[in-house]
Backbone as CSV, one residue per row, in Angstrom:
resi,resn,N_x,N_y,N_z,CA_x,CA_y,CA_z,C_x,C_y,C_z
1,UNK,119.519,113.761,105.364,118.581,112.709,105.688,118.661,111.636,104.597
2,UNK,118.640,110.378,105.019,118.724,109.279,104.061,117.469,109.186,103.211
3,UNK,117.641,108.741,101.983,116.507,108.480,101.091,115.978,107.085,101.401
4,UNK,114.702,106.912,101.192,114.056,105.637,101.462,113.812,104.876,100.168
5,UNK,113.731,103.554,100.291,113.359,102.732,99.143,111.866,102.926,98.877
6,UNK,111.407,102.436,97.751,109.980,102.556,97.402,109.106,101.867,98.443
7,UNK,109.515,100.700,98.905,108.737,99.965,99.926,108.717,100.731,101.243
8,UNK,109.864,101.289,101.631,109.916,102.071,102.863,109.047,103.316,102.757
9,UNK,109.076,103.975,101.610,108.231,105.157,101.413,106.750,104.791,101.482
10,UNK,106.398,103.629,100.954,105.017,103.154,101.001,104.560,102.983,102.456
11,UNK,105.409,102.406,103.278,105.085,102.210,104.690,105.022,103.549,105.412
12,UNK,105.981,104.424,105.127,105.965,105.742,105.771,104.702,106.504,105.411
13,UNK,104.222,106.374,104.177,102.988,107.044,103.779,101.835,106.573,104.665
14,UNK,101.814,105.293,104.991,100.778,104.764,105.889,100.899,105.379,107.273
15,UNK,102.128,105.507,107.763,102.325,106.123,109.086,101.931,107.596,109.071
16,UNK,102.250,108.293,107.998,101.895,109.716,107.918,100.396,109.920,107.904
17,UNK,99.671,108.944,107.383,98.213,109.069,107.303,97.473,108.438,108.477
18,UNK,98.076,107.430,109.127,97.358,106.653,110.150,98.241,106.306,111.350
19,UNK,98.752,107.247,112.079,99.600,106.908,113.224,98.797,106.904,114.502
20,UNK,99.230,106.223,115.538,100.242,105.156,115.577,99.640,103.826,115.149
21,UNK,100.506,102.872,114.808,100.021,101.567,114.355,100.967,100.439,114.767
22,UNK,100.367,99.266,114.930,101.117,98.033,115.099,101.374,97.472,113.694
23,UNK,102.356,96.598,113.555,102.661,96.022,112.248,101.432,95.320,111.682
24,UNK,100.686,94.627,112.521,99.491,93.923,112.053,98.457,94.890,111.453
25,UNK,98.383,96.075,112.010,97.467,97.086,111.469,97.948,97.596,110.108
26,UNK,99.253,97.684,109.930,99.804,98.076,108.631,99.371,97.107,107.541
27,UNK,99.363,95.827,107.872,99.010,94.796,106.885,97.600,94.984,106.351
28,UNK,96.714,95.550,107.149,95.323,95.753,106.726,95.224,96.724,105.547
29,UNK,96.214,97.574,105.351,96.177,98.553,104.269,96.667,97.993,102.932
30,UNK,97.261,96.812,102.960,97.750,96.195,101.733,96.629,95.420,101.051
31,UNK,96.665,95.425,99.726,95.725,94.623,98.954,96.274,93.211,98.833
32,UNK,95.407,92.272,98.464,95.831,90.889,98.253,96.697,90.824,97.004
33,UNK,97.713,90.034,96.969,98.239,89.239,98.073,99.026,90.117,99.039
34,UNK,98.708,89.998,100.306,99.372,90.799,101.333,100.795,90.269,101.562
35,UNK,101.739,91.169,101.851,103.086,90.696,102.177,103.070,89.963,103.515
36,UNK,104.067,89.148,103.731,104.152,88.401,104.985,104.444,89.357,106.139
37,UNK,103.904,89.057,107.295,104.097,89.868,108.500,105.577,90.147,108.743
38,UNK,106.418,89.103,108.634,107.845,89.268,108.925,108.517,90.249,107.965
39,UNK,108.102,90.254,106.707,108.691,91.197,105.743,108.369,92.638,106.124
40,UNK,107.121,92.894,106.470,106.718,94.246,106.864,107.414,94.637,108.161
41,UNK,107.485,93.712,109.108,108.141,93.978,110.381,109.610,94.336,110.181
42,UNK,110.284,93.635,109.283,111.686,93.920,108.986,111.847,95.319,108.401
43,UNK,110.965,95.694,107.491,111.016,97.041,106.906,110.781,98.110,107.965
44,UNK,109.835,97.879,108.862,109.542,98.858,109.922,110.733,98.988,110.862
45,UNK,111.355,97.867,111.214,112.546,97.937,112.074,113.673,98.710,111.383
46,UNK,113.795,98.535,110.075,114.791,99.303,109.314,114.496,100.792,109.355
47,UNK,113.219,101.143,109.256,112.827,102.554,109.365,113.143,103.099,110.754
48,UNK,112.979,102.260,111.756,113.298,102.675,113.134,114.800,102.908,113.279
49,UNK,115.607,102.010,112.703,117.063,102.164,112.765,117.530,103.418,112.030
50,UNK,116.837,103.780,110.965,117.178,104.988,110.201,116.634,106.258,110.853
51,UNK,115.833,106.114,111.898,115.305,107.275,112.607,114.010,107.842,112.064
52,UNK,113.338,107.099,111.194,112.095,107.589,110.601,110.869,107.273,111.445
53,UNK,110.924,106.202,112.227,109.819,105.868,113.126,110.371,105.585,114.513
54,UNK,109.503,105.756,115.493,109.804,105.405,116.879,108.721,104.451,117.329
55,UNK,108.894,103.881,118.514,107.886,102.932,118.976,107.650,103.050,120.465
56,UNK,106.507,102.540,120.873,106.157,102.417,122.269,105.920,100.933,122.512
57,UNK,106.587,100.376,123.509,106.485,98.944,123.783,105.309,98.648,124.698
58,UNK,104.589,97.596,124.341,103.505,97.045,125.155,103.833,95.577,125.351
59,UNK,104.596,95.274,126.408,105.071,93.900,126.587,106.056,93.583,125.473
60,UNK,105.750,92.540,124.691,106.639,92.187,123.575,106.075,92.660,122.233
61,UNK,105.127,93.594,122.271,104.525,94.156,121.060,104.893,95.634,120.980
62,UNK,105.082,96.116,119.754,105.496,97.499,119.562,104.487,98.247,118.706
63,UNK,104.145,99.440,119.167,103.275,100.333,118.396,104.171,101.438,117.842
64,UNK,104.175,101.569,116.530,105.085,102.499,115.856,104.388,103.798,115.479
65,UNK,105.160,104.856,115.441,104.657,106.160,115.016,105.785,106.913,114.318
66,UNK,105.413,107.891,113.524,106.400,108.635,112.731,107.323,109.463,113.622
67,UNK,108.591,109.519,113.231,109.558,110.393,113.894,109.940,111.536,112.953
68,UNK,109.659,111.354,111.662,109.944,112.354,110.633,108.635,112.600,109.883
69,UNK,108.232,113.849,109.794,106.991,114.164,109.086,107.202,114.076,107.575
70,UNK,106.106,113.959,106.848,106.218,113.910,105.391,106.794,115.209,104.846
71,UNK,106.478,116.329,105.477,107.020,117.620,105.027,108.527,117.681,105.229
72,UNK,109.013,117.179,106.374,110.455,117.152,106.620,111.167,116.281,105.583
73,UNK,110.563,115.133,105.305,111.175,114.203,104.349,111.222,114.817,102.950
74,UNK,110.123,115.413,102.519,110.069,116.005,101.178,111.004,117.209,101.064
75,UNK,111.158,117.951,102.162,112.052,119.112,102.167,113.506,118.689,101.974
76,UNK,113.870,117.504,102.483,115.254,117.050,102.401,115.590,116.440,101.047
77,UNK,114.586,116.255,100.209,114.802,115.607,98.895,115.634,116.456,97.959
């Protein structure tokens, strides 16, 4: 299993604690100054490409949820 960057791990921690979520909901967990929506969206899409999250489409909006549990990830370390 691939290792994640610190930013990716931070986002995955949010998914492990609060699934499922839209990118806009992820932003609510960040303190000021919040990262830009597009930056978070790009990181989430990268996690999806790596197989760590999956999504359910609602029109042109995506709700993401974990595909790899925190236990699975820590076990592969």
